[in-house]
Structure formats: structure tokens, C-alpha cells
C-alpha positions as CSV (number, residue, x, y, z in Angstrom):
1,M,-36.5,12.6,-11.6
2,N,-34.6,14.1,-8.6
3,D,-35.6,11.1,-6.5
4,V,-34.3,8.6,-9.0
5,I,-30.9,10.3,-9.2
6,G,-30.8,10.6,-5.4
7,G,-31.7,6.9,-5.1
8,I,-28.9,5.9,-7.5
9,L,-26.3,7.9,-5.7
10,W,-27.5,6.6,-2.3
11,A,-27.3,3.0,-3.6
12,L,-23.8,3.5,-5.1
13,A,-22.3,5.4,-2.1
14,P,-21.6,2.4,0.1
15,T,-19.9,0.5,-2.7
16,V,-17.7,3.5,-3.6
17,L,-16.8,4.2,0.0
18,V,-15.8,0.6,0.7
19,G,-13.8,0.6,-2.5
20,L,-11.9,3.7,-1.6
21,L,-11.3,2.4,1.9
22,F,-10.0,-0.9,0.5
23,W,-7.8,1.0,-1.9
24,A,-6.3,3.2,0.9
25,I,-5.6,0.2,3.1
26,M,-4.0,-1.8,0.3
27,R,-1.9,1.2,-0.7
28,A,-0.7,1.6,2.9
29,I,0.2,-2.1,3.1
30,V,2.1,-2.1,-0.2
31,R,4.0,1.0,0.7
32,A,4.9,-0.3,4.2
33,D,6.2,-3.6,2.6
34,R,8.2,-1.7,0.1
35,D,9.8,0.5,2.8
36,E,10.5,-2.5,5.0
37,R,12.2,-4.4,2.1
38,R,14.3,-1.3,1.3
39,A,15.4,-0.9,4.9
40,Y,16.2,-4.6,5.2
41,T,18.2,-4.5,2.0
42,R,20.2,-1.5,3.3
43,L,20.8,-3.2,6.7
44,E,21.9,-6.4,5.0
45,A,24.3,-4.5,2.7
46,E,25.8,-2.6,5.7
47,E,26.2,-5.8,7.6
48,R,27.9,-7.6,4.6
49,A,30.2,-4.6,4.2
50,R,31.1,-4.6,7.9
51,R,32.0,-8.3,7.7
52,G,34.0,-7.8,4.5
53,L,31.8,-9.9,2.3
54,S,30.9,-9.1,-1.3
55,P,27.7,-7.3,-2.0
56,K,24.7,-9.6,-2.6
57,S,23.7,-9.8,-6.2
């Protein structure tokens, strides 16, 4: 019985590890994109204010 459980865990480990790696990479990409968009929006608002334009809606 111990060999069966070990075999099941050994078979599932690569799938779980690849899934966790994929999740971590996608989370990092989404967070970086969100931060980049926030920085660009702030920069654009500052530039519009400097030029005396109305805020973008």
C-alpha cells in the first residue's frame, strides 16, 4: 500500500510543480503589467497637467 501512495505522489509531483511554476510566472507578469500601466497613467496625467490640458477621462 505504501508503494502505491508513493507512486501516486511521484506521478503527480511534476504536474503540480509545473502548475505552481506557471502560476508564479503568470502572477509576476500580470503584476508587472499592472504596475507599468499605473506608472504610465501617472506619467501621462503629470504631463497633461504640465501642459495645461484637462485630465484624460
